[in-house]
C-alpha positions as CSV (number, residue, x, y, z in Angstrom):
1,M,0.0,0.0,0.0
2,A,2.9,2.3,0.8
3,W,4.5,1.5,-2.6
4,Y,1.2,2.3,-4.3
5,A,1.0,5.7,-2.4
6,N,4.7,6.5,-3.2
7,K,3.8,6.1,-6.9
8,G,1.2,8.8,-6.7
9,G,-1.8,6.9,-5.6
10,S,-3.7,8.0,-2.5
11,P,-3.8,5.8,0.6
12,A,-7.6,5.5,0.2
13,R,-7.3,4.0,-3.3
14,A,-4.6,1.7,-2.1
15,K,-6.9,0.4,0.6
16,V,-9.7,-0.3,-1.9
17,F,-7.3,-2.2,-4.2
18,Y,-6.1,-4.3,-1.3
19,W,-9.6,-5.3,-0.2
20,M,-10.4,-6.1,-3.8
21,V,-7.5,-8.6,-4.0
22,V,-8.5,-10.1,-0.7
23,A,-12.2,-10.4,-1.8
24,T,-11.1,-12.1,-5.1
25,F,-9.0,-14.7,-3.3
26,G,-11.7,-15.1,-0.7
27,L,-14.3,-15.9,-3.4
28,L,-11.9,-18.4,-5.0
29,L,-11.4,-20.1,-1.7
30,L,-15.1,-20.1,-1.0
31,R,-15.8,-21.7,-4.4
32,L,-13.1,-24.4,-3.8
33,W,-14.7,-25.1,-0.5
34,H,-18.1,-25.4,-2.0
35,L,-16.9,-27.7,-4.7
36,Q,-15.1,-30.0,-2.3
37,V,-17.4,-29.9,0.7
38,I,-20.9,-29.1,-0.5
39,E,-20.8,-30.7,-4.0
40,G,-18.0,-33.1,-3.4
41,E,-20.3,-36.1,-3.0
42,E,-22.1,-35.4,-6.2
43,F,-18.9,-35.1,-8.2
44,R,-17.6,-38.2,-6.6
45,R,-20.8,-40.0,-7.7
46,L,-20.4,-38.7,-11.2
47,C,-16.8,-39.9,-11.3
48,E,-17.8,-43.3,-10.0
49,S,-20.6,-43.6,-12.6
50,N,-18.0,-43.2,-15.3
51,R,-16.1,-46.1,-13.8
52,I,-19.0,-48.2,-12.4
53,R,-22.0,-49.0,-14.7
54,L,-25.3,-50.8,-14.3
55,V,-25.8,-53.5,-16.9
56,K,-29.5,-54.6,-17.2
57,V,-30.1,-58.3,-17.7
58,A,-33.1,-59.5,-19.7
59,P,-35.4,-62.1,-18.1
60,L,-36.5,-65.4,-19.7
61,R,-39.9,-64.9,-21.3
62,G,-42.6,-67.1,-19.9
63,R,-43.2,-70.3,-22.0
64,I,-46.5,-71.2,-23.7
65,F,-47.9,-74.7,-23.5
66,D,-50.8,-76.5,-25.3
67,R,-53.6,-78.2,-23.3
68,K,-51.4,-81.3,-22.8
69,G,-48.4,-79.5,-21.5
70,R,-46.4,-79.5,-24.7
71,I,-44.2,-76.4,-25.2
72,L,-45.2,-74.2,-28.1
73,A,-43.1,-71.1,-27.3
74,D,-39.8,-71.1,-25.4
75,N,-36.5,-69.2,-25.3
76,R,-33.0,-69.8,-26.7
77,P,-29.7,-68.1,-26.1
78,S,-28.4,-65.6,-28.6
79,F,-25.0,-63.8,-28.9
80,D,-25.9,-60.1,-29.5
81,L,-23.4,-57.3,-30.2
82,F,-23.9,-54.1,-28.3
83,V,-22.0,-50.8,-28.2
84,I,-21.8,-48.1,-25.6
85,P,-22.0,-44.8,-27.6
86,E,-20.1,-42.8,-25.0
87,D,-17.1,-45.1,-25.4
88,V,-16.9,-44.4,-29.1
89,K,-14.8,-41.3,-29.8
90,D,-15.0,-41.3,-33.6
91,K,-18.3,-42.8,-34.6
92,E,-17.7,-42.7,-38.4
93,S,-14.3,-44.5,-38.1
94,F,-15.9,-47.0,-35.7
95,A,-18.7,-47.7,-38.1
96,E,-16.3,-48.1,-41.0
97,G,-14.2,-50.6,-39.0
98,L,-17.1,-52.6,-37.7
99,A,-19.1,-52.9,-41.0
100,P,-16.9,-55.5,-42.7
101,L,-16.9,-57.7,-39.6
102,L,-20.7,-57.9,-39.6
103,G,-21.5,-57.6,-43.3
104,M,-23.5,-54.5,-42.6
105,P,-23.5,-51.1,-44.3
106,P,-21.5,-48.5,-42.2
107,E,-24.5,-46.1,-42.5
108,E,-26.8,-48.6,-40.7
109,I,-24.3,-49.0,-37.9
110,L,-23.8,-45.2,-37.6
111,G,-27.5,-44.6,-37.6
112,K,-27.9,-47.0,-34.6
113,I,-25.2,-45.5,-32.5
114,S,-26.3,-41.9,-33.3
115,Q,-29.9,-42.3,-32.2
116,R,-31.2,-39.5,-30.1
117,G,-33.0,-39.9,-26.8
118,R,-30.7,-42.5,-25.4
119,S,-28.5,-42.3,-22.4
120,P,-24.9,-42.1,-23.6
121,F,-24.0,-45.1,-21.4
122,Q,-27.0,-47.2,-22.5
123,P,-26.0,-50.1,-24.7
124,V,-27.2,-50.1,-28.3
125,R,-27.8,-53.4,-30.0
126,I,-26.0,-53.4,-33.3
127,K,-26.7,-57.0,-34.4
128,G,-28.4,-60.0,-32.8
129,D,-27.8,-63.7,-33.4
130,L,-24.1,-63.4,-34.3
131,T,-22.8,-66.4,-36.2
132,W,-19.6,-68.1,-34.9
133,E,-17.7,-66.5,-37.7
134,E,-18.9,-63.0,-36.8
135,L,-18.3,-63.7,-33.1
136,S,-14.7,-64.8,-33.8
137,R,-14.0,-61.7,-36.0
138,I,-15.4,-59.4,-33.3
139,K,-13.3,-61.0,-30.5
140,I,-10.1,-60.6,-32.6
141,R,-10.7,-56.9,-33.3
142,Q,-12.5,-56.0,-30.1
143,M,-9.4,-54.1,-28.7
144,E,-9.3,-51.9,-31.8
145,L,-13.0,-51.0,-31.4
146,P,-13.6,-49.7,-27.8
147,G,-17.2,-49.8,-26.6
148,L,-18.1,-53.2,-28.1
149,K,-19.8,-55.7,-25.9
150,V,-21.1,-59.2,-26.7
151,S,-23.9,-60.4,-24.4
152,V,-25.8,-63.7,-24.3
153,V,-29.5,-62.7,-24.3
154,P,-32.7,-64.9,-24.4
155,V,-34.6,-64.9,-27.7
156,R,-38.1,-66.1,-28.3
157,T,-38.3,-69.3,-30.2
158,Y,-41.3,-71.3,-31.5
159,L,-40.7,-75.0,-31.4
160,Y,-43.0,-75.7,-34.4
161,R,-42.0,-72.7,-36.4
162,G,-45.1,-71.3,-38.1
163,L,-47.6,-73.6,-36.3
164,A,-50.4,-71.5,-34.7
165,A,-48.4,-68.4,-35.7
166,H,-51.4,-66.0,-35.7
167,L,-52.7,-67.3,-32.4
168,L,-49.3,-67.2,-30.6
169,G,-48.3,-63.9,-32.1
170,T,-45.0,-62.2,-32.4
171,V,-42.4,-60.5,-30.2
172,G,-40.4,-57.4,-31.3
173,E,-38.3,-54.5,-30.1
174,I,-40.2,-51.7,-28.4
175,T,-40.9,-48.6,-30.5
176,R,-40.6,-45.1,-29.3
177,E,-44.4,-44.7,-29.3
178,E,-44.8,-47.9,-27.3
179,L,-42.1,-46.8,-24.9
180,S,-43.9,-43.5,-24.2
181,R,-46.9,-45.5,-22.9
182,R,-44.9,-48.3,-21.1
183,R,-41.9,-46.5,-19.5
184,A,-43.7,-46.4,-16.2
185,K,-43.9,-50.3,-16.3
186,G,-40.1,-50.5,-16.5
187,Y,-39.6,-50.7,-20.2
188,D,-36.5,-49.2,-21.8
189,I,-35.2,-48.6,-25.4
190,G,-34.0,-51.9,-26.7
191,D,-36.5,-54.1,-24.8
192,Y,-38.6,-56.7,-26.4
193,L,-42.4,-57.1,-25.9
194,G,-45.3,-59.0,-27.4
195,K,-46.7,-57.3,-30.5
196,T,-49.5,-59.5,-31.7
197,G,-51.6,-62.5,-30.6
198,L,-51.2,-64.2,-27.2
199,E,-47.7,-62.7,-26.9
200,A,-49.3,-59.2,-26.8
201,A,-52.5,-60.1,-24.8
202,W,-50.5,-61.8,-22.0
203,E,-47.5,-59.5,-22.1
204,D,-47.7,-58.5,-18.5
205,Y,-47.5,-62.2,-17.4
206,L,-45.0,-63.4,-20.0
207,R,-42.4,-60.6,-19.8
208,G,-40.7,-61.3,-16.5
209,L,-38.7,-58.7,-14.5
210,K,-35.2,-57.5,-15.5
211,G,-32.2,-58.1,-13.4
212,G,-28.9,-56.1,-13.3
213,R,-25.2,-56.2,-12.7
214,Q,-23.1,-53.4,-11.2
215,V,-19.8,-53.7,-13.0
216,E,-16.5,-51.8,-12.9
217,V,-15.1,-50.8,-16.3
218,D,-11.8,-49.4,-17.6
219,A,-11.2,-46.4,-19.7
220,L,-12.2,-48.4,-22.9
221,G,-15.5,-49.5,-21.3
222,R,-14.3,-53.1,-20.8
223,E,-15.7,-54.9,-17.7
224,L,-13.1,-55.5,-15.0
225,R,-15.2,-57.1,-12.2
226,V,-18.8,-57.5,-11.1
227,L,-19.5,-55.6,-7.9
228,R,-23.2,-56.6,-7.4
229,E,-25.7,-58.7,-9.2
230,V,-29.5,-59.0,-9.1
231,E,-30.9,-62.1,-11.0
232,P,-33.8,-61.5,-13.4
233,I,-37.1,-63.1,-12.6
234,P,-38.5,-65.3,-15.4
235,G,-41.9,-64.6,-16.9
236,W,-44.9,-66.7,-16.0
237,D,-45.9,-69.7,-18.1
238,L,-49.2,-69.7,-20.0
239,H,-51.2,-72.9,-20.6
240,L,-53.6,-72.9,-23.5
241,T,-56.8,-74.8,-24.5
242,L,-55.2,-75.4,-27.9
243,D,-54.5,-79.0,-28.9
244,L,-51.1,-79.3,-30.8
245,D,-52.2,-82.3,-32.9
246,L,-55.5,-80.8,-33.9
247,Q,-53.8,-77.5,-34.8
248,R,-51.3,-79.3,-36.9
249,K,-54.1,-81.1,-38.7
250,A,-56.0,-77.9,-39.3
251,E,-53.0,-76.2,-40.9
252,E,-52.2,-79.2,-43.0
253,L,-55.8,-79.1,-44.4
254,L,-55.4,-75.4,-45.3
255,K,-52.0,-75.9,-47.0
256,G,-52.0,-74.2,-50.4
257,K,-55.3,-72.4,-49.6
258,A,-56.4,-69.1,-48.2
259,G,-58.9,-69.3,-45.4
260,A,-59.4,-70.2,-41.8
261,I,-60.5,-73.1,-39.5
262,V,-61.7,-72.7,-36.0
263,A,-62.6,-75.6,-33.7
264,L,-64.2,-75.1,-30.3
265,D,-65.3,-77.2,-27.4
266,P,-69.1,-76.6,-27.4
267,S,-69.4,-77.2,-23.7
268,S,-67.0,-74.4,-22.7
269,G,-66.1,-72.3,-25.7
270,A,-62.4,-73.5,-25.4
271,V,-60.4,-73.0,-28.6
272,L,-59.1,-76.4,-29.7
273,A,-57.6,-75.1,-33.0
274,M,-57.4,-71.8,-34.7
275,A,-55.7,-71.8,-38.1
276,S,-55.3,-69.0,-40.6
277,A,-53.7,-69.5,-44.1
278,P,-51.4,-68.4,-45.5
279,S,-49.2,-68.2,-42.5
280,Y,-45.7,-67.0,-41.6
281,D,-42.8,-67.8,-39.2
282,P,-43.1,-65.7,-36.0
283,A,-39.5,-66.4,-35.1
284,A,-38.5,-64.0,-37.9
285,F,-39.9,-61.1,-35.8
286,A,-38.2,-62.1,-32.6
287,R,-34.7,-60.7,-33.6
288,G,-35.9,-57.9,-35.8
289,I,-37.3,-58.9,-39.2
290,P,-35.2,-57.9,-42.2
291,L,-36.8,-55.0,-44.2
292,E,-37.0,-57.1,-47.4
293,M,-38.9,-59.9,-45.6
294,W,-41.2,-57.3,-44.0
295,K,-42.0,-55.7,-47.3
296,K,-42.7,-59.1,-48.9
297,L,-45.1,-60.1,-46.1
298,N,-46.8,-56.7,-46.1
299,E,-47.2,-56.5,-49.9
300,D,-48.4,-60.1,-50.4
301,P,-51.9,-59.9,-51.9
302,L,-52.9,-62.9,-49.7
303,H,-52.1,-61.0,-46.5
304,P,-50.3,-63.8,-44.6
305,L,-50.0,-61.5,-41.5
306,T,-53.8,-61.3,-41.1
307,N,-55.4,-63.7,-38.6
308,R,-58.4,-64.6,-40.7
309,A,-60.0,-66.4,-37.8
310,I,-60.7,-63.2,-35.9
311,R,-60.1,-60.5,-38.6
312,G,-61.3,-62.1,-41.8
313,L,-64.7,-60.7,-42.8
314,Y,-66.9,-62.7,-45.1
315,A,-70.6,-62.9,-46.0
316,P,-72.0,-66.0,-44.1
317,G,-73.8,-67.3,-47.2
318,S,-76.3,-70.1,-46.6
319,V,-75.0,-70.8,-43.1
320,F,-77.2,-67.9,-42.1
321,K,-80.2,-70.0,-43.1
322,I,-79.9,-71.5,-39.6
323,V,-80.6,-68.1,-38.1
324,V,-83.5,-67.4,-40.5
325,A,-85.1,-70.7,-39.8
326,A,-84.7,-70.2,-36.0
327,A,-86.3,-66.8,-36.2
328,A,-89.2,-68.1,-38.3
329,L,-89.9,-71.0,-35.9
330,A,-89.5,-69.0,-32.7
331,E,-91.7,-66.2,-34.0
332,G,-94.3,-68.5,-35.5
333,R,-93.8,-67.3,-39.0
334,V,-93.8,-70.8,-40.5
335,D,-95.2,-74.2,-39.8
336,P,-92.3,-76.6,-40.0
337,D,-94.5,-79.0,-42.0
338,E,-95.7,-76.3,-44.4
339,R,-94.4,-76.9,-48.0
340,L,-93.2,-74.1,-50.2
341,H,-92.4,-74.4,-53.9
342,C,-89.1,-73.8,-55.6
343,G,-89.1,-73.7,-59.4
344,G,-85.5,-72.4,-59.8
345,L,-86.6,-68.7,-60.3
346,F,-88.2,-66.3,-57.9
347,P,-89.7,-63.0,-59.4
348,L,-89.8,-60.1,-57.1
349,G,-90.7,-56.7,-58.5
350,Q,-88.7,-56.1,-61.6
351,K,-86.0,-58.6,-60.6
352,V,-85.8,-62.4,-60.8
353,F,-83.8,-64.2,-58.0
354,R,-82.5,-67.6,-58.7
355,C,-81.9,-70.8,-56.7
356,W,-78.5,-72.4,-56.7
357,K,-80.2,-75.4,-58.3
358,E,-81.1,-74.3,-61.8
359,E,-84.1,-76.6,-62.2
360,G,-85.4,-75.9,-58.7
361,H,-86.1,-78.2,-55.7
362,G,-89.9,-78.5,-56.1
363,W,-92.1,-78.6,-53.0
364,M,-90.4,-78.9,-49.7
365,D,-90.8,-78.3,-46.0
366,L,-88.4,-76.4,-43.7
367,K,-86.2,-79.5,-42.8
368,Q,-85.7,-80.4,-46.4
369,A,-85.1,-76.7,-47.3
370,I,-82.2,-76.7,-44.8
371,I,-80.9,-80.1,-45.9
372,Q,-80.8,-79.2,-49.5
373,S,-80.1,-75.5,-48.8
374,C,-82.9,-74.2,-51.1
375,D,-82.5,-70.5,-51.8
376,I,-86.1,-69.9,-53.0
377,Y,-87.6,-71.4,-49.9
378,F,-85.6,-69.0,-47.8
379,Y,-86.4,-66.0,-50.1
380,Q,-90.0,-66.6,-49.1
381,L,-89.2,-67.3,-45.5
382,G,-87.1,-64.2,-45.3
383,L,-90.0,-62.0,-46.5
384,R,-92.2,-63.6,-43.9
385,V,-89.7,-63.0,-41.1
386,G,-88.7,-59.5,-42.2
387,P,-85.3,-57.8,-42.1
388,E,-85.8,-56.3,-38.6
389,L,-86.3,-59.7,-37.0
390,M,-83.5,-61.3,-39.1
391,A,-81.1,-58.6,-37.9
392,S,-82.3,-59.0,-34.3
393,Y,-81.8,-62.8,-34.3
394,A,-78.5,-62.4,-36.1
395,E,-77.3,-60.3,-33.2
396,A,-78.7,-62.7,-30.7
397,F,-76.7,-65.5,-32.4
398,G,-73.5,-63.4,-31.7
399,F,-73.0,-61.6,-35.1
400,G,-72.3,-57.9,-35.4
401,R,-70.2,-57.8,-32.2
402,C,-66.8,-59.1,-31.0
403,T,-66.9,-62.5,-29.3
404,G,-64.6,-61.2,-26.5
405,I,-61.8,-63.6,-27.2
406,E,-58.6,-62.4,-25.4
407,L,-56.7,-61.6,-28.6
408,P,-56.0,-58.1,-29.9
409,G,-57.5,-57.0,-33.2
410,E,-60.7,-59.0,-33.3
411,K,-63.3,-57.5,-35.7
412,A,-67.0,-57.3,-35.0
413,G,-68.4,-57.9,-38.4
414,F,-71.6,-56.2,-39.6
415,V,-75.3,-57.0,-39.6
416,P,-77.3,-54.9,-42.1
417,S,-80.8,-53.7,-41.2
418,P,-83.4,-51.1,-42.2
419,A,-82.4,-48.9,-39.3
420,W,-78.8,-48.9,-40.6
421,K,-80.0,-47.7,-44.0
422,A,-82.4,-45.2,-42.5
423,K,-79.4,-43.5,-40.7
424,R,-77.8,-43.1,-44.2
425,G,-81.1,-41.6,-45.5
426,E,-81.7,-44.7,-47.7
427,R,-84.7,-47.0,-48.1
428,W,-84.7,-50.7,-47.5
429,Y,-86.0,-52.8,-50.3
430,D,-87.6,-56.3,-50.5
431,G,-84.8,-57.4,-52.7
432,E,-82.4,-56.7,-49.9
433,T,-84.5,-58.8,-47.6
434,V,-84.4,-61.9,-49.8
435,V,-80.6,-61.4,-50.3
436,M,-80.1,-61.2,-46.6
437,A,-82.2,-64.3,-46.0
438,I,-79.5,-66.4,-47.8
439,G,-76.6,-64.6,-46.0
440,Q,-75.5,-62.3,-48.9
441,G,-75.2,-58.5,-49.3
442,P,-73.3,-56.3,-46.9
443,F,-73.6,-58.9,-44.1
444,L,-70.1,-59.7,-42.7
445,V,-69.0,-62.3,-40.1
446,T,-65.7,-63.8,-38.9
447,P,-64.9,-67.6,-38.8
448,L,-64.7,-67.4,-35.0
449,Q,-68.3,-66.0,-34.8
450,M,-69.5,-68.8,-37.1
451,A,-67.8,-71.4,-34.9
452,R,-69.3,-69.9,-31.7
453,M,-72.7,-69.8,-33.3
454,I,-72.7,-73.5,-34.3
455,A,-71.2,-74.4,-30.9
456,A,-74.2,-72.7,-29.2
457,V,-76.7,-74.7,-31.3
458,A,-74.7,-77.9,-30.4
459,N,-74.7,-77.2,-26.7
460,G,-78.3,-76.3,-26.3
461,G,-78.1,-72.5,-26.8
462,V,-75.2,-71.1,-24.7
463,L,-73.0,-68.5,-26.3
464,Y,-69.6,-68.7,-24.6
465,Q,-66.8,-66.2,-24.7
466,P,-64.1,-68.2,-26.6
467,L,-61.5,-69.4,-24.1
468,V,-57.8,-69.6,-25.2
469,A,-56.0,-70.1,-21.9
470,T,-56.5,-72.4,-18.9
471,E,-54.0,-71.0,-16.3
472,V,-50.9,-68.9,-15.7
473,I,-48.2,-70.5,-13.6
474,D,-45.3,-68.6,-11.8
475,P,-41.6,-69.6,-12.0
476,E,-42.1,-71.6,-8.7
477,G,-44.8,-73.8,-10.4
478,K,-47.7,-72.2,-8.5
479,G,-50.9,-71.3,-10.4
480,V,-51.5,-67.6,-10.1
481,R,-54.5,-67.3,-12.3
482,S,-57.0,-69.7,-13.9
483,Y,-59.6,-69.2,-16.6
484,R,-63.0,-70.8,-16.6
485,P,-65.8,-71.0,-19.2
486,R,-67.8,-67.7,-19.3
487,P,-71.3,-67.7,-20.8
488,M,-72.1,-64.5,-22.6
489,G,-75.8,-65.2,-23.4
490,R,-78.3,-67.7,-24.7
491,L,-79.9,-68.2,-28.0
492,P,-83.6,-67.0,-27.8
493,L,-84.9,-70.5,-28.7
494,S,-87.0,-73.0,-27.0
495,P,-85.9,-76.7,-26.7
496,R,-88.5,-77.6,-29.3
497,V,-87.1,-75.1,-31.9
498,L,-83.5,-76.2,-31.1
499,R,-84.5,-79.8,-31.6
500,R,-86.0,-79.1,-35.0
501,L,-82.9,-77.2,-36.1
502,K,-80.6,-80.0,-34.9
503,E,-82.6,-82.6,-36.8
504,A,-82.3,-80.6,-40.0
505,L,-78.6,-80.0,-39.5
506,L,-78.0,-83.7,-39.0
507,G,-79.8,-84.3,-42.3
508,V,-77.5,-81.9,-44.1
509,V,-74.7,-84.4,-43.6
510,E,-76.5,-87.7,-43.1
511,D,-79.3,-87.4,-45.8
512,E,-78.4,-88.6,-49.3
513,K,-79.6,-85.2,-50.7
514,G,-77.8,-83.2,-48.0
515,T,-75.4,-80.5,-49.3
516,G,-72.9,-81.4,-46.6
517,R,-72.7,-85.1,-47.5
518,A,-69.0,-84.7,-48.1
519,A,-68.6,-84.4,-44.3
520,H,-70.1,-87.8,-43.6
521,I,-68.1,-90.1,-41.3
522,P,-69.2,-93.7,-41.1
523,G,-70.1,-94.6,-37.6
524,V,-70.2,-91.0,-36.4
525,S,-73.2,-88.6,-36.6
526,V,-72.2,-85.2,-37.9
527,A,-74.5,-82.2,-38.1
528,G,-73.6,-79.2,-40.2
529,K,-74.5,-76.5,-42.7
530,T,-72.9,-75.5,-46.0
531,G,-72.6,-72.0,-47.3
532,T,-71.4,-70.2,-50.4
533,A,-70.6,-66.6,-50.0
534,Q,-70.8,-64.7,-53.3
535,V,-67.8,-62.5,-54.0
536,A,-69.0,-60.8,-57.3
537,K,-72.4,-60.3,-58.8
538,M,-72.9,-62.8,-61.6
539,G,-74.8,-62.2,-64.9
540,Q,-77.6,-64.3,-66.2
541,R,-75.3,-67.1,-67.5
542,R,-74.3,-69.6,-64.9
543,L,-70.6,-70.3,-64.7
544,K,-68.7,-73.1,-63.0
545,P,-66.1,-72.0,-60.4
546,S,-63.4,-73.3,-62.7
547,E,-64.6,-70.9,-65.5
548,L,-64.1,-67.8,-63.2
549,P,-60.9,-66.0,-62.3
550,Y,-59.7,-67.0,-58.9
551,E,-60.5,-63.7,-57.3
552,L,-64.1,-63.8,-58.5
553,R,-64.9,-67.3,-57.2
554,D,-67.2,-67.7,-54.2
555,H,-66.0,-68.3,-50.7
556,A,-66.8,-71.8,-49.4
557,W,-68.3,-72.2,-45.8
558,F,-69.0,-75.2,-43.7
559,V,-69.9,-75.3,-40.0
560,A,-70.5,-78.6,-38.1
561,Y,-70.5,-80.3,-34.8
562,A,-70.0,-84.0,-33.7
563,P,-71.0,-86.4,-32.5
564,A,-74.4,-84.9,-33.0
565,E,-76.0,-86.6,-30.0
566,A,-73.2,-85.5,-27.6
567,P,-71.0,-82.9,-29.3
568,T,-67.4,-82.5,-28.2
569,I,-66.2,-80.4,-31.1
570,A,-67.7,-77.5,-33.2
571,V,-66.0,-76.5,-36.4
572,A,-66.1,-73.5,-38.8
573,V,-64.2,-73.7,-42.1
574,V,-63.9,-71.0,-44.7
575,V,-61.9,-71.4,-47.9
576,E,-61.5,-68.2,-49.8
577,H,-62.6,-68.5,-53.5
578,G,-63.1,-72.2,-52.9
579,G,-66.4,-72.4,-54.7
580,H,-69.2,-74.4,-53.1
581,G,-69.1,-75.1,-49.4
582,G,-70.2,-78.7,-49.8
583,S,-67.2,-79.6,-52.0
584,A,-64.5,-77.2,-50.8
585,A,-65.1,-76.8,-47.1
586,A,-67.1,-79.8,-45.9
587,P,-64.3,-82.3,-46.6
588,L,-61.9,-80.3,-44.5
589,A,-64.3,-80.3,-41.6
590,R,-64.7,-84.0,-41.9
591,E,-61.0,-84.7,-41.7
592,L,-60.6,-82.3,-38.7
593,I,-63.4,-84.0,-36.8
594,K,-61.9,-87.4,-37.6
595,E,-58.6,-86.2,-36.2
596,W,-60.3,-84.9,-33.0
597,L,-62.2,-88.1,-32.4
598,S,-59.0,-90.0,-32.8
599,I,-57.3,-87.8,-30.3
600,E,-60.2,-88.2,-27.9
601,G,-60.1,-91.9,-28.4
602,E,-56.4,-92.0,-27.5
603,A,-57.2,-90.0,-24.4
604,D,-59.9,-92.4,-23.4
605,E,-57.6,-95.4,-23.8
606,T,-55.0,-93.9,-21.5
């Protein structure tokens, strides 16, 4: 201060300068104290987090079994390659060096490790299911490519490849949209979850709980030692009502065709088989389906990814005559012994409606009209019943609404009615009534709805919610949830009406003139009903199915149950563009029923 004053500065200014220097050093000391004492613990934690990392461990997904305890879906080990983005200093050089080892474009690798929204220390999966050659190349070059990590992770596998693919469903990596909804449940980027079918419906049970390892790493991100470990908890196992052998038979019967087969236990609504064709291999989705394969499946005109059993919509065709007959009998609109005439043509207004049999069926009562599936008889019956009652009974038989099966994506179908047209400002015509009476027009149903309908007729009138699972079992082998038959309503029919319907349906198969004669099994009573759903409006000239382009051919229906006196199986079969139900669908139902009776016979012997 004296020096400063001797140079011409005043003592007052020297004092100010002095205290400024003291204050500056004081602030520096205070900041150092704050960093070391107040925030020291936090900086120590950040330092440790760069050296100690938490590695999440995926759990084994719960297995899926058929009704006899046979495994349908399990897990297998897979060598997956991950990278820690924070450990990669030059991402472009890293991608260039890694690409030839994996046979991947550098741009694809760079895109994966440059994704936004990830924690820098969160592993990014570069490639799953490494081959031994890829694994060897990675191990040799791993020192040159810091941040790489090979982990053994469980991958979903399906023991019978594409068998029951639509029912079992698929597993895939979580998307950002799904993550935004599921983060609260413990999901992270890179996790896998059920996308479709049972895998999606029972995701909360099947997924399991992740474990973790606290590991010490070096400057290159390589693990040095495990400090702490929490084992993952496997998912819970799911046991189904499905029968593996019957499912296999159903899919064999549909080979080379497009369509669906559904088999139910009439006494409970349990799904014994649910096949949709064409199908696909769900294992392709478990590790991330290649873009080319995804495009091929998506652009296939036969839509192999669609579960036709619950999402396929078709006109019911003559199968709907069951409902029309039930409504007519229940409402007293017809005497079952009354005979109506079919001459092959039915004039109505300015139009003429035809019977499928060109020369007509002649005079027949209700039973014979069902057995021979006479269109003109049901044109007349439909006009007697009326569209409002037909729509009402259609809904009572379970059409026009979802069955409630615990599978995502089920469609409700559609039941037309005058009220529906009135809402559109349109009038309902008598021509629409006669078309509706034989199950044509805008009427749409699913194969599952058809199976449930015929099952209700078989069991005496109970509409069950279709049942796909029997129980869920935890990793310790203890049952945590069981599923029981759930009645959803009853058909509005008296025992007398049901008895008459059943007699007619038995005649469809057992009578020599029955349209379902192709479903006959010697020694077994089979009841059923054929149906042919028109795809395109035909002209006046009758054409054989073989004369039409494939896409214009009718869909073939057949529903059945057996044994007729004590039913244990109800079946619905639809073959797209198959032609007549009696020739294209009935033989498939016959073979499926024979397979089931064989399975049941083996069970009785044991």
